[in-house]
C-alpha positions in Angstrom: -57.3 -62.3 21.6 -58.7 -59.9 18.5 -60.6 -57.1 20.2 -64.3 -56.7 19.5 -65.5 -54.7 16.3 -66.9 -51.3 17.3 -70.7 -51.3 16.0 -71.2 -48.3 13.8 -74.6 -47.0 12.7 -74.4 -44.4 10.0 -77.2 -42.5 9.0 -78.1 -40.2 6.2 -80.1 -37.2 6.8 -82.4 -36.0 4.2 -85.4 -38.2 3.2 -84.0 -41.1 5.5 -84.1 -39.7 9.0 -86.0 -36.7 8.1 -89.1 -36.8 5.4 -87.9 -33.8 3.9 -84.8 -32.3 2.6 -83.3 -29.8 5.2 -81.0 -28.1 2.6 -83.9 -27.4 0.2 -85.8 -26.4 3.1 -83.6 -24.1 4.6 -83.3 -22.6 1.3 -87.2 -22.1 1.2 -87.2 -20.6 4.6 -84.6 -18.1 3.8 -86.8 -17.0 0.7 -89.7 -16.9 3.1 -88.0 -14.5 5.3 -86.6 -12.2 2.9 -82.9 -12.8 2.6 -83.3 -13.5 -1.3 -85.1 -12.7 -4.4 -88.1 -14.8 -4.2 -88.4 -15.6 -8.2 -84.9 -15.8 -8.8 -83.8 -18.1 -5.8 -86.7 -20.6 -6.3 -85.7 -21.1 -9.6 -82.1 -21.6 -8.7 -82.6 -23.7 -5.9 -85.1 -26.0 -7.8 -82.5 -26.4 -10.3 -80.0 -27.5 -7.9 -82.5 -29.9 -6.3 -82.9 -31.7 -9.5 -79.4 -32.0 -10.2 -78.9 -33.8 -6.8 -82.0 -36.1 -7.4 -80.1 -36.9 -10.9 -76.8 -37.5 -9.1 -75.2 -34.3 -11.5 -75.0 -31.9 -8.7 -71.5 -29.5 -8.3 -71.8 -29.4 -4.6 -69.2 -26.4 -4.7 -71.6 -24.5 -6.7 -74.1 -25.3 -4.9 -72.8 -24.6 -1.6 -71.6 -21.1 -2.5 -75.3 -20.6 -3.8 -76.7 -22.3 -0.4 -74.7 -20.1 2.2 -74.5 -16.8 0.2 -77.6 -15.4 2.4 -76.1 -16.8 5.5 -72.5 -15.3 4.8 -74.1 -12.1 3.9 -76.0 -11.5 6.9 -73.6 -12.6 9.3 -73.3 -15.2 12.5 -75.9 -13.3 14.8 -78.7 -13.2 12.3 -77.9 -16.4 10.8 -78.3 -18.1 14.4 -81.3 -16.5 15.1 -82.9 -17.3 11.6 -81.8 -21.2 12.1 -83.2 -21.0 15.6 -86.8 -20.4 14.0 -86.3 -22.8 11.2 -85.5 -25.4 14.0 -88.8 -24.7 15.5 -91.2 -23.8 12.8 -89.7 -26.6 9.9 -87.4 -29.2 11.4 -88.9 -30.3 14.6 -92.5 -30.5 13.4 -91.2 -32.8 10.6 -89.3 -35.1 13.0 -91.0 -38.3 13.1 -91.5 -40.9 16.0 -90.4 -43.8 13.5 -87.1 -42.1 13.0 -86.3 -41.4 16.6 -87.0 -44.7 17.8 -84.8 -46.2 15.1 -81.9 -44.0 16.4 -82.5 -44.8 19.9 -82.9 -48.6 19.2 -79.2 -48.5 17.5 -78.1 -46.3 20.6 -79.5 -48.9 23.2 -77.5 -51.5 21.3 -74.4 -49.6 22.4 -73.8 -48.7 18.8 -71.7 -45.4 17.8 -74.2 -43.4 15.8 -72.9 -40.9 13.3 -74.8 -38.6 10.8 -73.2 -38.6 7.4 -74.8 -35.8 4.9 -74.2 -33.9 2.2 -75.8 -31.1 3.7 -73.6 -28.7 5.1 -72.5 -28.4 8.9 -74.3 -25.0 9.5 -77.9 -26.6 8.6 -77.6 -29.8 9.9 -75.3 -29.7 13.7 -78.5 -28.4 15.5 -80.9 -31.3 13.9 -78.3 -34.0 14.6 -78.5 -32.8 18.2 -82.2 -33.5 18.2 -81.6 -36.8 17.3 -79.2 -37.2 20.1 -76.3 -37.9 17.7 -73.2 -36.0 18.8 -71.2 -37.2 15.9 -71.7 -35.6 12.4 -70.1 -35.6 9.0 -71.3 -33.0 7.0 -70.1 -30.6 4.3 -67.4 -28.5 6.5 -67.4 -24.8 5.5 -64.3 -22.8 5.2 -63.5 -19.9 7.6 -62.2 -16.5 6.9 -59.9 -14.4 9.0 -62.9 -13.0 10.7 -64.1 -16.4 11.7 -67.1 -16.6 9.4 -67.9 -18.5 6.6 -66.7 -17.9 3.0 -69.0 -19.6 1.0 -66.3 -22.5 -0.1 -66.0 -26.1 1.1 -63.4 -26.8 3.5 -61.6 -30.2 2.6 -63.6 -33.4 0.9 -67.3 -32.7 1.0 -69.2 -35.5 2.2 -71.1 -36.3 -1.0 -71.1 -39.2 -3.1 -67.8 -41.2 -3.1 -66.8 -38.2 -0.5 -68.9 -39.9 2.1 -66.9 -43.2 1.9 -63.4 -41.1 2.1 -64.9 -38.8 5.0 -66.4 -42.1 7.2 -62.5 -43.4 6.6 -61.0 -40.2 7.7 -63.3 -40.0 10.9 -62.1 -44.0 11.7 -58.4 -43.0 11.2 -58.8 -40.1 13.6 -59.5 -42.7 15.9 -57.1 -45.2 15.4 -59.5 -47.3 13.1 -60.2 -48.6 9.8 -62.9 -50.0 8.1 -61.8 -53.8 9.0 -62.2 -52.7 12.7 -65.9 -51.6 12.6 -69.2 -53.5 11.7 -71.1 -50.8 10.1 -74.9 -50.2 9.0 -75.6 -47.4 6.8 -79.1 -46.1 6.1 -80.0 -43.9 3.0 -82.8 -43.1 0.6 -80.7 -42.4 -2.4 -78.6 -43.7 -5.2 -76.3 -40.8 -4.3 -75.1 -42.8 -1.5 -74.6 -45.9 -3.4 -70.7 -45.6 -2.8 -71.3 -45.7 1.2 -73.8 -48.3 0.6 -71.4 -51.0 -0.9 -68.6 -50.0 1.9 -70.6 -50.9 4.5 -71.7 -54.7 6.3 -75.3 -53.8 6.5 -76.7 -51.5 3.9 -80.2 -50.2 4.4 -82.2 -49.0 1.5 -84.5 -46.2 3.8 -87.5 -44.7 1.9 -85.5 -45.5 -1.3 -86.0 -44.0 -4.6 -87.3 -45.8 -7.4 -83.2 -46.6 -8.6 -82.2 -47.9 -5.2 -85.1 -49.7 -4.3 -84.5 -51.5 -7.8 -80.9 -51.8 -6.8 -81.3 -53.1 -3.2 -84.0 -55.7 -4.7 -81.4 -57.0 -7.0 -78.9 -57.3 -4.3 -80.8 -58.6 -1.5 -80.3 -55.5 0.6 -82.7 -54.5 3.6 -85.3 -52.2 2.5 -87.2 -50.2 5.1 -89.9 -47.8 4.5 -89.5 -45.8 7.6 -92.8 -43.3 6.9 -94.9 -45.8 4.8 -97.7 -45.1 7.4 -98.0 -41.4 7.0 
């Protein structure tokens, strides 16, 4: 008898479960608390964000930039600052619609996983607030002292890398794509490869390009935050 497939609910994070970009918001937060030059940092942060939206981001360069302030401040200051970031930026931004979506999949007995191109330092506490234990994020290389180096460890979970990282996550559990029935929620054409890989792609708060693709292909479109 063939065992039942694992039902898998995959969620992008920024502009999908969150109505903001947590990576960009963390950069603004570090600027606001005086960890970086406000003029230079804002210019570069905005440039990287435009590259992300255009699908041309060099994620290795971006992660070096985005983690520099954290790396230089060290773990104690970094964790304390992230706690304030959660309290003042992330938690107030979390919407009941997103929590209800996640809880609905959990109640249906599905395995929940956040799959994000934002790094693990920024996103792991956010995943916990959503009640999601499994996080596939950009993993950060650690030096001999145990602290981050600014480099990426392994395959970055961005664009086609999201498909590879989910495949690795499945393989670690003795599973492959044929063993799961997967749903994936995302707002961006940056995630087109993973949307194409799953059984149930859902264009969620989609950008104009993804909305057009979803319409052409008959994918479900979910405007999760349309009421506010």
